[in-house]
ROGUZA-463838 format. One record per residue (C-alpha): residue number from 1; residue in three letters; x, y, z. Coordinates in pm, 1 decimal. Layout:
N
PT  num  residu      east     north        up
PT  NUM     ALA         X         Y         Z
...
END
This chain:
558
PT  num  residu      east     north        up
PT    1     UNK    6200.6    8282.7    9753.9
PT    2     UNK    6471.0    8544.8    9692.6
PT    3     UNK    6788.4    8468.8    9890.8
PT    4     UNK    6833.5    8713.6   10178.4
PT    5     UNK    7133.7    8607.2   10382.7
PT    6     UNK    7494.9    8554.7   10279.5
PT    7     UNK    7466.4    8177.9   10309.9
PT    8     UNK    7138.9    8167.2   10114.5
PT    9     UNK    7295.7    8375.7    9838.0
PT   10     UNK    7599.3    8147.5    9826.6
PT   11     UNK    7386.1    7831.9    9808.8
PT   12     UNK    7179.0    7977.1    9525.8
PT   13     UNK    7488.1    8052.8    9316.9
PT   14     UNK    7514.1    7914.0    8965.0
PT   15     UNK    7874.5    7798.3    8951.4
PT   16     UNK    8058.7    7718.2    8631.6
PT   17     UNK    8282.4    7412.3    8606.0
PT   18     UNK    8627.8    7516.0    8720.3
PT   19     UNK    8769.5    7434.5    8374.8
PT   20     UNK    8548.0    7712.8    8233.6
PT   21     UNK    8692.5    7958.7    8485.0
PT   22     UNK    9039.5    7846.6    8380.2
PT   23     UNK    8950.0    7910.6    8016.7
PT   24     UNK    8877.7    8275.5    8102.3
PT   25     UNK    9242.5    8305.0    8205.2
PT   26     UNK    9377.3    8096.3    7918.4
PT   27     UNK    9458.2    7799.4    8142.8
PT   28     UNK    9425.1    7463.7    7962.7
PT   29     UNK    9223.6    7197.4    8144.2
PT   30     UNK    9528.2    6972.0    8171.1
PT   31     UNK    9704.2    7236.5    8381.3
PT   32     UNK    9430.1    7230.6    8644.1
PT   33     UNK    9424.2    6974.4    8926.2
PT   34     UNK    9051.8    6959.1    9011.1
PT   35     UNK    8923.6    6931.6    9366.7
PT   36     UNK    8565.2    6848.1    9282.2
PT   37     UNK    8384.8    7047.9    9013.8
PT   38     UNK    8433.0    7400.7    9146.7
PT   39     UNK    8792.1    7436.2    9263.5
PT   40     UNK    9133.3    7337.8    9133.9
PT   41     UNK    9504.0    7388.9    9175.9
PT   42     UNK    9718.1    7538.0    8902.0
PT   43     UNK   10016.5    7337.5    8779.1
PT   44     UNK   10371.1    7458.3    8844.5
PT   45     UNK   10457.1    7392.7    8479.5
PT   46     UNK   10190.9    7633.6    8354.6
PT   47     UNK   10299.7    7899.0    8605.9
PT   48     UNK   10661.9    7870.1    8493.6
PT   49     UNK   10550.8    7915.9    8131.8
PT   50     UNK   10398.1    8258.5    8205.8
PT   51     UNK   10724.4    8418.0    8322.4
PT   52     UNK   10781.7    8626.5    8008.9
PT   53     UNK   10431.3    8772.6    7992.2
PT   54     UNK   10362.0    9136.7    8075.1
PT   55     UNK   10209.7    9207.6    8416.2
PT   56     UNK    9865.2    9358.5    8458.8
PT   57     UNK    9778.0    9634.3    8705.8
PT   58     UNK    9794.8    9552.6    9076.7
PT   59     UNK    9530.9    9707.1    9303.8
PT   60     UNK    9547.2    9672.4    9682.3
PT   61     UNK    9232.0    9676.6    9895.6
PT   62     UNK    9278.8    9764.6   10262.0
PT   63     UNK    9062.9    9919.0   10533.5
PT   64     UNK    9034.7   10133.0   10842.0
PT   65     UNK    9091.3    9966.5   11178.4
PT   66     UNK    8823.9    9698.3   11222.0
PT   67     UNK    8522.8    9763.5   11442.2
PT   68     UNK    8235.2    9539.6   11553.8
PT   69     UNK    8021.0    9724.7   11297.4
PT   70     UNK    8215.2    9559.0   11015.2
PT   71     UNK    8393.0    9714.2   10717.6
PT   72     UNK    8356.2    9450.7   10442.9
PT   73     UNK    8710.3    9450.3   10303.4
PT   74     UNK    8685.2    9108.8   10135.8
PT   75     UNK    8334.9    9189.8   10016.2
PT   76     UNK    8466.3    9508.8    9855.9
PT   77     UNK    8761.9    9323.5    9701.2
PT   78     UNK    8527.6    9075.6    9535.6
PT   79     UNK    8275.3    9343.2    9439.2
PT   80     UNK    8546.3    9553.5    9275.9
PT   81     UNK    8661.5    9261.9    9060.1
PT   82     UNK    8303.8    9187.4    8957.0
PT   83     UNK    8260.1    9558.6    8882.5
PT   84     UNK    8571.4    9568.5    8664.5
PT   85     UNK    8453.1    9263.9    8472.0
PT   86     UNK    8108.4    9421.8    8434.6
PT   87     UNK    8285.4    9709.8    8257.9
PT   88     UNK    8431.9    9463.5    8009.5
PT   89     UNK    8775.4    9452.3    8169.5
PT   90     UNK    8956.2    9131.5    8265.6
PT   91     UNK    9013.5    9124.6    8640.6
PT   92     UNK    9101.4    8854.6    8894.0
PT   93     UNK    9065.4    8833.1    9272.2
PT   94     UNK    9361.5    8730.6    9491.8
PT   95     UNK    9273.6    8669.8    9857.1
PT   96     UNK    9381.7    8449.4   10147.2
PT   97     UNK    9238.8    8122.9   10269.8
PT   98     UNK    9042.6    8114.4   10594.7
PT   99     UNK    9181.2    7982.3   10921.7
PT  100     UNK    8968.4    7742.4   11124.5
PT  101     UNK    9058.1    7937.3   11438.6
PT  102     UNK    8854.3    8250.7   11358.5
PT  103     UNK    8581.7    8049.5   11180.4
PT  104     UNK    8506.5    7857.9   11499.6
PT  105     UNK    8606.0    8143.7   11726.9
PT  106     UNK    8449.1    8480.7   11662.6
PT  107     UNK    8498.7    8602.4   11306.2
PT  108     UNK    8292.8    8367.1   11092.6
PT  109     UNK    8360.7    8317.7   10721.7
PT  110     UNK    8617.2    8491.3   10504.5
PT  111     UNK    8471.2    8472.5   10152.9
PT  112     UNK    8295.8    8808.5   10120.7
PT  113     UNK    7925.1    8869.5   10165.9
PT  114     UNK    7594.9    8945.6   10000.7
PT  115     UNK    7623.7    8941.5    9621.4
PT  116     UNK    8001.1    8990.1    9636.0
PT  117     UNK    8128.0    8650.0    9743.3
PT  118     UNK    8378.3    8386.5    9641.2
PT  119     UNK    8238.0    8034.1    9617.2
PT  120     UNK    8229.1    7751.9    9721.5
PT  121     UNK    8190.7    7930.4   10054.0
PT  122     UNK    8169.4    7632.9   10292.4
PT  123     UNK    8473.7    7455.2   10150.2
PT  124     UNK    8678.5    7776.3   10146.6
PT  125     UNK    8610.9    7835.5   10513.3
PT  126     UNK    8679.7    7477.4   10620.8
PT  127     UNK    8931.9    7227.4   10479.5
PT  128     UNK    8934.5    7369.6   10122.9
PT  129     UNK    9216.9    7192.5    9934.0
PT  130     UNK    9410.2    7094.8   10246.6
PT  131     UNK    9679.9    7363.1   10229.5
PT  132     UNK    9659.4    7455.1   10598.2
PT  133     UNK    9675.6    7091.3   10701.3
PT  134     UNK    9988.5    7047.0   10488.9
PT  135     UNK   10148.0    7352.1   10651.8
PT  136     UNK   10056.4    7225.8   10998.9
PT  137     UNK   10202.0    6882.5   10919.7
PT  138     UNK   10524.1    7020.2   10773.0
PT  139     UNK   10574.9    7253.2   11068.7
PT  140     UNK   10513.7    6979.7   11325.7
PT  141     UNK   10732.3    6730.9   11137.3
PT  142     UNK   11021.0    6970.1   11200.1
PT  143     UNK   10921.7    6992.0   11567.4
PT  144     UNK   10922.8    6612.4   11596.1
PT  145     UNK   11257.8    6581.8   11421.3
PT  146     UNK   11418.3    6837.7   11654.6
PT  147     UNK   11309.6    6645.6   11964.5
PT  148     UNK   11403.8    6318.0   11799.4
PT  149     UNK   11751.5    6449.4   11723.1
PT  150     UNK   11798.6    6549.1   12087.4
PT  151     UNK   11668.7    6210.1   12205.6
PT  152     UNK   11914.9    6012.6   11989.9
PT  153     UNK   12231.7    6174.9   12116.3
PT  154     UNK   12204.6    6541.4   12013.8
PT  155     UNK   12493.2    6534.2   11766.6
PT  156     UNK   12435.3    6902.0   11683.2
PT  157     UNK   12476.7    6992.7   12052.5
PT  158     UNK   12146.1    7178.7   12067.3
PT  159     UNK   12094.9    7365.4   12393.3
PT  160     UNK   11755.7    7232.0   12501.0
PT  161     UNK   11685.0    7561.2   12677.9
PT  162     UNK   11719.6    7743.6   12346.7
PT  163     UNK   11491.9    7548.3   12113.8
PT  164     UNK   11297.5    7829.3   11943.9
PT  165     UNK   11076.0    7620.3   11714.6
PT  166     UNK   10726.2    7585.8   11861.6
PT  167     UNK   10445.7    7360.3   11740.5
PT  168     UNK   10128.2    7478.9   11564.2
PT  169     UNK    9761.7    7389.2   11528.9
PT  170     UNK    9499.2    7570.5   11318.5
PT  171     UNK    9266.6    7642.6   11607.7
PT  172     UNK    9236.7    7899.4   11885.4
PT  173     UNK    9353.2    7715.9   12199.2
PT  174     UNK    9496.1    7927.5   12480.4
PT  175     UNK    9576.1    7617.2   12689.3
PT  176     UNK    9856.3    7534.0   12443.1
PT  177     UNK   10037.1    7867.8   12456.9
PT  178     UNK   10293.2    7744.1   12708.9
PT  179     UNK   10341.9    7374.1   12778.5
PT  180     UNK   10600.2    7124.3   12900.7
PT  181     UNK   10677.6    6836.0   12665.3
PT  182     UNK   10831.6    6489.4   12708.9
PT  183     UNK   10705.0    6415.5   13059.1
PT  184     UNK   10656.5    6053.4   13158.7
PT  185     UNK   11002.8    5907.0   13181.1
PT  186     UNK   11318.5    5832.1   12985.9
PT  187     UNK   11145.3    5677.0   12685.7
PT  188     UNK   10957.0    6002.9   12614.6
PT  189     UNK   11266.7    6218.0   12580.4
PT  190     UNK   11400.0    6517.7   12768.9
PT  191     UNK   11138.4    6744.4   12933.2
PT  192     UNK   11148.5    7107.4   12824.1
PT  193     UNK   10927.8    7411.4   12806.8
PT  194     UNK   10754.7    7456.2   12470.2
PT  195     UNK   10428.6    7585.6   12325.5
PT  196     UNK   10193.7    7616.0   12028.7
PT  197     UNK   10115.7    7899.5   11789.6
PT  198     UNK    9820.8    7906.0   11551.3
PT  199     UNK    9910.4    7771.6   11204.4
PT  200     UNK    9864.5    8108.6   11035.8
PT  201     UNK   10145.6    8246.0   11256.3
PT  202     UNK   10384.3    7968.9   11149.3
PT  203     UNK   10700.9    8068.7   10968.4
PT  204     UNK   10618.3    7782.7   10729.7
PT  205     UNK   10299.7    7969.7   10634.8
PT  206     UNK   10498.9    8286.3   10574.9
PT  207     UNK   10755.5    8095.4   10371.1
PT  208     UNK   10491.2    7930.7   10152.4
PT  209     UNK   10335.1    8271.0   10086.8
PT  210     UNK   10667.4    8434.0    9993.3
PT  211     UNK   10824.6    8150.0    9789.0
PT  212     UNK   10848.2    8174.2    9411.5
PT  213     UNK   10879.4    7800.6    9336.5
PT  214     UNK   10967.2    7464.0    9493.1
PT  215     UNK   11341.9    7529.2    9482.6
PT  216     UNK   11296.6    7861.5    9660.8
PT  217     UNK   11057.9    7694.5    9907.1
PT  218     UNK   11311.9    7428.6   10008.6
PT  219     UNK   11591.6    7684.0   10044.6
PT  220     UNK   11376.8    7902.2   10268.3
PT  221     UNK   11269.5    7603.5   10478.2
PT  222     UNK   11633.9    7505.3   10518.0
PT  223     UNK   11717.0    7857.4   10639.4
PT  224     UNK   11474.5    7837.0   10934.1
PT  225     UNK   11659.0    7875.1   11265.1
PT  226     UNK   11515.5    7615.6   11504.1
PT  227     UNK   11749.7    7636.3   11804.6
PT  228     UNK   12082.6    7756.5   11937.1
PT  229     UNK   12385.3    7582.6   12086.0
PT  230     UNK   12544.4    7679.9   12416.7
PT  231     UNK   12782.4    7908.8   12227.1
PT  232     UNK   12471.1    8080.5   12078.4
PT  233     UNK   12547.5    7958.6   11724.9
PT  234     UNK   12227.4    7883.8   11529.6
PT  235     UNK   12095.4    7541.9   11432.8
PT  236     UNK   11906.4    7542.6   11102.7
PT  237     UNK   11628.0    7325.9   10966.7
PT  238     UNK   11869.3    7194.1   10705.1
PT  239     UNK   12100.8    7076.9   10989.5
PT  240     UNK   11812.6    6863.3   11117.6
PT  241     UNK   11766.5    6741.1   10755.9
PT  242     UNK   11395.3    6812.8   10761.3
PT  243     UNK   11375.9    7057.4   10469.7
PT  244     UNK   11339.3    6789.7   10199.9
PT  245     UNK   11051.6    6606.6   10367.5
PT  246     UNK   10881.2    6936.1   10451.2
PT  247     UNK   10901.6    7039.2   10086.6
PT  248     UNK   10740.6    6709.1    9985.8
PT  249     UNK   10450.4    6777.5   10223.9
PT  250     UNK   10413.0    7129.9   10085.9
PT  251     UNK   10460.0    7062.1    9713.8
PT  252     UNK   10090.0    7058.2    9629.2
PT  253     UNK   10007.6    7328.5    9883.7
PT  254     UNK   10238.9    7567.0    9695.2
PT  255     UNK   10011.2    7546.6    9388.3
PT  256     UNK    9755.1    7831.6    9388.5
PT  257     UNK    9385.5    7747.4    9426.1
PT  258     UNK    9146.5    7867.9    9156.0
PT  259     UNK    8779.0    7927.8    9237.9
PT  260     UNK    8520.1    8186.4    9125.8
PT  261     UNK    8303.6    8475.5    9237.0
PT  262     UNK    7923.6    8462.8    9234.8
PT  263     UNK    7945.7    8628.2    8891.5
PT  264     UNK    8180.8    8353.7    8767.9
PT  265     UNK    8492.4    8566.5    8760.4
PT  266     UNK    8827.9    8402.9    8847.7
PT  267     UNK    8961.5    8410.7    9202.1
PT  268     UNK    9290.7    8279.0    9338.1
PT  269     UNK    9258.2    8190.2    9707.1
PT  270     UNK    9595.1    8090.1    9845.9
PT  271     UNK    9784.0    8119.4   10174.5
PT  272     UNK    9655.9    8272.8   10492.8
PT  273     UNK    9895.5    8449.3   10731.4
PT  274     UNK    9724.3    8673.4   10987.8
PT  275     UNK    9805.9    9042.7   10955.5
PT  276     UNK    9818.5    9110.7   11329.9
PT  277     UNK   10082.9    8841.8   11398.3
PT  278     UNK   10226.2    8769.1   11050.9
PT  279     UNK   10249.5    8956.0   10718.3
PT  280     UNK    9881.2    8919.6   10630.2
PT  281     UNK    9891.5    8876.6   10250.9
PT  282     UNK    9800.9    8600.6   10007.9
PT  283     UNK   10083.9    8414.2    9835.3
PT  284     UNK   10335.0    8582.9    9609.1
PT  285     UNK   10303.3    8298.2    9359.0
PT  286     UNK    9925.0    8349.0    9330.4
PT  287     UNK    9955.7    8725.8    9291.2
PT  288     UNK   10235.7    8703.9    9035.9
PT  289     UNK   10052.3    8436.0    8837.0
PT  290     UNK    9731.4    8640.2    8834.5
PT  291     UNK    9925.4    8944.3    8709.8
PT  292     UNK   10053.1    8740.3    8414.4
PT  293     UNK    9699.8    8628.3    8327.0
PT  294     UNK    9492.7    8941.8    8394.4
PT  295     UNK    9466.0    9307.8    8305.2
PT  296     UNK    9382.2    9392.0    8666.2
PT  297     UNK    9451.5    9198.9    8985.8
PT  298     UNK    9271.5    9303.0    9301.7
PT  299     UNK    9423.2    9172.2    9622.7
PT  300     UNK    9362.3    9250.3    9986.5
PT  301     UNK    9579.9    9271.4   10295.7
PT  302     UNK    9447.4    9173.9   10636.5
PT  303     UNK    9292.8    9398.5   10902.6
PT  304     UNK    9351.6    9775.3   10895.0
PT  305     UNK    9600.7    9953.0   10671.7
PT  306     UNK    9837.0   10005.0   10968.1
PT  307     UNK    9893.1    9627.4   10969.4
PT  308     UNK    9808.4    9446.2   10645.2
PT  309     UNK    9877.4    9727.4   10399.7
PT  310     UNK   10198.4    9833.1   10575.3
PT  311     UNK   10327.5    9474.8   10555.9
PT  312     UNK   10207.0    9428.8   10198.6
PT  313     UNK   10397.2    9740.5   10094.0
PT  314     UNK   10707.3    9701.3   10311.1
PT  315     UNK   10745.4    9321.2   10304.6
PT  316     UNK   10555.8    9149.1   10021.9
PT  317     UNK   10617.4    9413.1    9755.7
PT  318     UNK   10982.2    9447.0    9859.3
PT  319     UNK   11040.7    9070.0    9849.2
PT  320     UNK   10848.6    9002.1    9528.7
PT  321     UNK   10927.1    9314.6    9327.9
PT  322     UNK   10560.7    9419.0    9317.2
PT  323     UNK   10430.0    9773.7    9285.1
PT  324     UNK   10058.8    9860.0    9322.7
PT  325     UNK    9901.8   10105.2    9081.8
PT  326     UNK    9624.9   10207.9    9321.7
PT  327     UNK    9501.7   10148.2    9676.0
PT  328     UNK    9136.4   10117.7    9774.9
PT  329     UNK    9068.7   10201.3   10140.0
PT  330     UNK    8740.9   10053.4   10266.5
PT  331     UNK    8528.7   10236.4   10521.9
PT  332     UNK    8167.2   10237.0   10633.8
PT  333     UNK    7946.1   10505.5   10780.2
PT  334     UNK    7873.1   10267.8   11069.9
PT  335     UNK    8241.9   10228.3   11151.7
PT  336     UNK    8293.0   10605.4   11139.7
PT  337     UNK    8018.5   10641.4   11399.7
PT  338     UNK    8178.9   10379.8   11624.1
PT  339     UNK    8512.4   10558.1   11597.3
PT  340     UNK    8319.6   10872.4   11685.9
PT  341     UNK    8207.3   10718.2   12013.9
PT  342     UNK    7863.8   10578.3   11923.2
PT  343     UNK    7757.2   10243.5   12070.7
PT  344     UNK    7678.3    9961.2   11830.0
PT  345     UNK    7312.8    9958.4   11938.3
PT  346     UNK    7273.1   10321.9   11829.0
PT  347     UNK    7428.8   10297.2   11483.6
PT  348     UNK    7091.1   10297.6   11309.9
PT  349     UNK    7021.8   10658.9   11410.1
PT  350     UNK    7153.8   10939.8   11191.0
PT  351     UNK    7446.1   11116.2   11357.5
PT  352     UNK    7651.1   11336.5   11127.6
PT  353     UNK    7861.1   11471.4   11414.7
PT  354     UNK    7971.1   11119.2   11508.4
PT  355     UNK    8066.6   11046.9   11146.5
PT  356     UNK    8277.8   11361.6   11138.9
PT  357     UNK    8439.0   11276.2   11473.9
PT  358     UNK    8518.6   10923.0   11360.5
PT  359     UNK    8678.5   11027.4   11031.9
PT  360     UNK    9011.8   11091.7   11201.9
PT  361     UNK    9091.6   10718.3   11181.3
PT  362     UNK    9016.0   10721.5   10809.2
PT  363     UNK    9225.1   11032.7   10754.1
PT  364     UNK    9525.0   10879.9   10928.0
PT  365     UNK    9510.8   10577.2   10698.1
PT  366     UNK    9479.7   10794.8   10387.7
PT  367     UNK    9786.9   10995.4   10488.4
PT  368     UNK    9986.4   10682.0   10570.2
PT  369     UNK    9905.8   10510.6   10242.8
PT  370     UNK    9989.1   10816.6   10035.5
PT  371     UNK   10331.5   10825.1   10201.4
PT  372     UNK   10415.3   10510.6   10001.3
PT  373     UNK   10364.8   10705.0    9678.2
PT  374     UNK   10043.4   10531.4    9567.0
PT  375     UNK    9710.6   10707.1    9492.1
PT  376     UNK    9427.3   10622.5    9733.2
PT  377     UNK    9053.9   10591.7    9670.9
PT  378     UNK    8810.2   10544.9    9959.6
PT  379     UNK    8537.2   10286.5    9896.7
PT  380     UNK    8235.0   10350.2   10115.2
PT  381     UNK    8079.6   10007.6   10161.3
PT  382     UNK    7711.9   10104.6   10160.0
PT  383     UNK    7457.9    9996.8   10420.9
PT  384     UNK    7086.2   10061.7   10375.7
PT  385     UNK    7072.1   10272.0   10693.7
PT  386     UNK    7332.8   10521.9   10570.8
PT  387     UNK    7176.8   10866.4   10524.5
PT  388     UNK    7261.1   11120.0   10254.6
PT  389     UNK    7384.2   11368.8   10514.6
PT  390     UNK    7619.8   11114.1   10671.0
PT  391     UNK    7758.9   11011.9   10332.5
PT  392     UNK    7807.7   11376.2   10234.0
PT  393     UNK    7999.2   11441.7   10556.8
PT  394     UNK    8234.3   11151.2   10490.3
PT  395     UNK    8288.6   11246.0   10126.5
PT  396     UNK    8357.1   11606.1   10221.8
PT  397     UNK    8616.3   11497.3   10477.7
PT  398     UNK    8791.5   11266.9   10229.7
PT  399     UNK    8800.7   11545.4    9969.0
PT  400     UNK    8977.3   11764.6   10225.3
PT  401     UNK    9241.6   11492.0   10252.1
PT  402     UNK    9308.0   11516.4    9877.8
PT  403     UNK    9132.5   11192.1    9790.5
PT  404     UNK    8781.7   11087.6    9692.1
PT  405     UNK    8518.2   10864.9    9850.2
PT  406     UNK    8294.7   10659.0    9623.7
PT  407     UNK    7978.0   10484.5    9736.5
PT  408     UNK    7971.3   10116.7    9638.8
PT  409     UNK    7664.4    9891.8    9665.7
PT  410     UNK    7828.8    9562.3    9574.0
PT  411     UNK    7685.0    9375.7    9875.4
PT  412     UNK    7335.0    9447.9    9748.1
PT  413     UNK    7389.1    9456.3    9371.2
PT  414     UNK    7712.5    9269.4    9300.0
PT  415     UNK    7931.4    9399.7    9018.2
PT  416     UNK    7666.3    9642.7    8897.7
PT  417     UNK    7673.1    9811.4    9237.1
PT  418     UNK    8049.9    9863.1    9209.7
PT  419     UNK    8057.3   10013.6    8859.1
PT  420     UNK    8137.9   10368.0    8970.7
PT  421     UNK    8414.2   10245.9    9203.3
PT  422     UNK    8555.2   10012.6    8936.8
PT  423     UNK    8552.4   10287.3    8672.2
PT  424     UNK    8747.0   10529.3    8889.6
PT  425     UNK    8994.7   10270.0    9016.5
PT  426     UNK    9069.0   10155.9    8661.6
PT  427     UNK    9120.5   10517.4    8550.1
PT  428     UNK    9368.7   10578.0    8829.9
PT  429     UNK    9551.4   10249.7    8773.8
PT  430     UNK    9579.0   10312.7    8400.4
PT  431     UNK    9707.3   10666.8    8453.1
PT  432     UNK   10038.0   10538.6    8597.5
PT  433     UNK   10029.4   10794.3    8878.5
PT  434     UNK   10193.4   10568.5    9137.1
PT  435     UNK   10552.1   10621.7    9243.4
PT  436     UNK   10572.1   10339.7    9495.2
PT  437     UNK   10853.4   10303.2    9747.7
PT  438     UNK   10871.6   10135.5   10091.8
PT  439     UNK   10904.0   10375.9   10384.1
PT  440     UNK   11242.1   10247.2   10502.1
PT  441     UNK   11553.4   10120.3   10320.0
PT  442     UNK   11705.5    9774.6   10357.0
PT  443     UNK   12021.5    9906.3   10519.6
PT  444     UNK   11847.6   10089.4   10805.4
PT  445     UNK   11927.0    9929.7   11146.7
PT  446     UNK   11654.9    9692.9   11269.2
PT  447     UNK   11550.9    9896.1   11571.7
PT  448     UNK   11523.7   10207.5   11356.3
PT  449     UNK   11294.4   10014.8   11119.9
PT  450     UNK   11068.9    9935.1   11415.9
PT  451     UNK   11079.9   10301.1   11521.2
PT  452     UNK   11001.0   10417.1   11168.2
PT  453     UNK   10683.4   10209.1   11155.6
PT  454     UNK   10582.2   10304.2   11510.4
PT  455     UNK   10633.4   10675.9   11455.4
PT  456     UNK   10530.6   10720.7   11091.0
PT  457     UNK   10241.4   10471.6   11074.8
PT  458     UNK   10120.0   10444.2   11437.3
PT  459     UNK   10216.3   10805.0   11534.2
PT  460     UNK   10379.3   10679.9   11853.9
PT  461     UNK   10622.4   10901.9   12043.2
PT  462     UNK   10857.5   10617.6   12127.7
PT  463     UNK   10929.3   10246.1   12112.7
PT  464     UNK   10990.6   10079.4   12446.8
PT  465     UNK   11234.3    9787.2   12432.9
PT  466     UNK   11469.1    9666.1   12703.7
PT  467     UNK   11842.2    9609.5   12658.7
PT  468     UNK   11795.8    9237.1   12593.7
PT  469     UNK   11579.6    9306.7   12286.8
PT  470     UNK   11808.9    9578.7   12152.3
PT  471     UNK   12111.0    9354.1   12200.0
PT  472     UNK   11934.4    9072.0   12019.0
PT  473     UNK   11860.5    9296.3   11721.4
PT  474     UNK   12223.8    9409.1   11707.3
PT  475     UNK   12338.1    9045.7   11725.1
PT  476     UNK   12118.9    8957.3   11426.9
PT  477     UNK   12265.5    9251.0   11238.1
PT  478     UNK   12614.9    9120.4   11312.5
PT  479     UNK   12505.1    8778.9   11179.9
PT  480     UNK   12397.3    8929.0   10846.8
PT  481     UNK   12023.4    8973.3   10903.6
PT  482     UNK   12020.3    9351.6   10935.5
PT  483     UNK   11883.0    9398.2   10581.9
PT  484     UNK   11556.3    9218.3   10663.4
PT  485     UNK   11224.5    9406.0   10688.8
PT  486     UNK   11026.0    9411.3   11013.1
PT  487     UNK   10690.4    9240.4   11068.6
PT  488     UNK   10503.0    9409.9   11352.6
PT  489     UNK   10270.4    9195.5   11563.5
PT  490     UNK   10015.1    9408.9   11747.9
PT  491     UNK    9643.4    9454.7   11802.1
PT  492     UNK    9439.1    9519.9   11489.9
PT  493     UNK    9184.0    9740.1   11666.1
PT  494     UNK    9395.6   10050.5   11716.9
PT  495     UNK    9692.5   10241.4   11581.8
PT  496     UNK    9834.0   10191.8   11930.6
PT  497     UNK    9892.1    9866.4   12120.2
PT  498     UNK    9579.1    9935.2   12329.4
PT  499     UNK    9278.6    9774.4   12151.9
PT  500     UNK    9040.4   10017.2   12323.8
PT  501     UNK    9212.2   10330.5   12196.1
PT  502     UNK    9014.0   10406.9   11880.7
PT  503     UNK    9031.9   10697.5   11638.9
PT  504     UNK    9373.6   10843.7   11556.3
PT  505     UNK    9569.5   10851.6   11882.2
PT  506     UNK    9904.0   11028.7   11919.2
PT  507     UNK   10152.2   11053.1   12202.6
PT  508     UNK   10142.7   10683.9   12287.6
PT  509     UNK   10426.9   10433.0   12327.4
PT  510     UNK   10481.0   10099.8   12150.1
PT  511     UNK   10621.9    9838.4   12389.0
PT  512     UNK   10812.4    9556.4   12216.1
PT  513     UNK   10813.1    9256.1   12448.5
PT  514     UNK   10980.8    9003.5   12218.7
PT  515     UNK   11154.7    8979.0   11880.9
PT  516     UNK   11176.8    8666.6   11664.5
PT  517     UNK   11399.7    8598.4   11366.5
PT  518     UNK   11216.4    8436.2   11075.7
PT  519     UNK   11528.7    8372.7   10871.3
PT  520     UNK   11353.2    8148.5   10619.3
PT  521     UNK   11064.8    8386.6   10555.5
PT  522     UNK   11306.5    8676.0   10553.5
PT  523     UNK   11181.7    8915.6   10820.8
PT  524     UNK   11210.3    9004.3   11189.1
PT  525     UNK   10892.4    8976.1   11397.5
PT  526     UNK   10844.4    9240.5   11668.9
PT  527     UNK   10575.6    9131.3   11915.6
PT  528     UNK   10415.4    9438.8   12070.3
PT  529     UNK   10184.8    9491.5   12364.8
PT  530     UNK    9963.2    9200.9   12465.4
PT  531     UNK    9918.1    9040.4   12122.3
PT  532     UNK    9925.4    8658.8   12126.9
PT  533     UNK   10056.0    8426.7   11854.5
PT  534     UNK    9805.5    8167.1   11982.3
PT  535     UNK    9461.1    8329.5   12017.2
PT  536     UNK    9196.3    8207.0   12259.4
PT  537     UNK    8828.9    8140.0   12201.4
PT  538     UNK    8575.1    8402.6   12313.8
PT  539     UNK    8323.8    8341.6   12591.3
PT  540     UNK    8069.0    8226.9   12333.2
PT  541     UNK    8263.7    8082.1   12036.1
PT  542     UNK    8102.8    8064.4   11692.9
PT  543     UNK    8149.1    7687.2   11711.4
PT  544     UNK    7851.0    7667.1   11947.4
PT  545     UNK    7621.1    7767.1   11660.3
PT  546     UNK    7778.5    7561.9   11379.5
PT  547     UNK    7604.5    7238.1   11286.5
PT  548     UNK    7445.3    7037.8   11005.6
PT  549     UNK    7071.9    7095.0   10947.2
PT  550     UNK    6819.1    6828.0   10847.7
PT  551     UNK    6913.5    6875.9   10481.7
PT  552     UNK    7278.6    6806.9   10559.1
PT  553     UNK    7372.5    7171.7   10501.8
PT  554     UNK    7615.2    7362.3   10723.4
PT  555     UNK    7449.8    7619.3   10947.7
PT  556     UNK    7614.1    7893.2   11153.1
PT  557     UNK    7941.9    7914.9   10961.6
PT  558     UNK    7851.6    8244.0   10796.2
END
């Protein structure tokens, strides 16, 4: 029977031994640390030996604001790489690892779909090679050592009211957002208010994804500010003497993971910060390594372009010295209709007017991305219900924006279905048309950086922040952190901070309720609106439908 569903297609895949995938990139077998037959980590020694090689072309895949209709950003990323390889070019995927929180919450898997997937799917979406567990352990080791230091005399004179380092767990659990620790008497320590974030929001995750090697990793970990004294002077991770042990826990996790697409093309899957509460990109070390080994590297940034792409371009590229040659913006006819006001149940009916009405969201993203100096191609992720008239309306709109929209049928046909998209993207990348630059300079004041993003990317009229937040930003500038970029934490569903405000809203305000200094990662986090750094489970979590069937296979994960 021909496989029909994503999971059936993944199970029917003919995978090559991971050493064969390594051979495609010129990686000797001895430089791969196998995790089973179909996944492996790449040795630090091999990575260091590629430093003098010329970089390939970097292509970013991003999307419109997500809707319940689905956009297929990862699917398009994988399909584009398979399409490039089908043209005889050498291309590699670079994507993030999946968090258990969304897998068991509401999102499902994060390995693509249809005939454009990365495998092994089940392992990728669950424990994989243990990177997230290592990050969780390293983060919580620091938490334990902070409380232990306070318990044994508090030599550093930490103000217990100003411990800023929270704990993490890789699961959606709203009950842990705000807690009180150390209850139960003298032997349990000093009670204080604390809380948990999800692992993907951890500064340790961000640090791992931005570090260039183990030495850089340990320095960044040491630079983490964990608390303040009564005189407001910072206490660093290195003062607690936790940075060495944390580096030991993270040493293997820093090595990129190599897997493959359904068409046996190489894929690096490494790191996993969320784009709505962190910087939303896979690791710098994986991307840079892939660029040394490939003619084309296709990477994605999380959620819509107002979040993931903005942070990729303003944070990751700035920190790592990267410059994309082209940007692919993923959209679907179904999502255009939803942005045009059509209910999900009615998406199967042709409605050209709704497509045209919903294109405003797409147009805003095109304009924003072009402002970074990089050419933009729209990939229309094709669904069988899309009509010729609807597609023509979308393509006509995109042409009016000075770009082009290309239909891609990679979900249905794999690389062959993405040939036209791959051909055009390669032509643009090879033409060296990009003149990339971030949208704000390093020396701009921190609050002005927040305003620049809010006004230029979100089209807000103003940023609302009370005196306490503005004073905190000025204090960080006085302490030497004013050059850092800003990582905006806000809802992924809208340009605004209101998740129900679809399309391309203007005239709104961006309320900043909290700012956090991630000194080790090297950015300032601005938490906007009602966004939470510890998500909750939905009324009916995906976990209710995940189980093992009679054959011992996982059901409900995808």
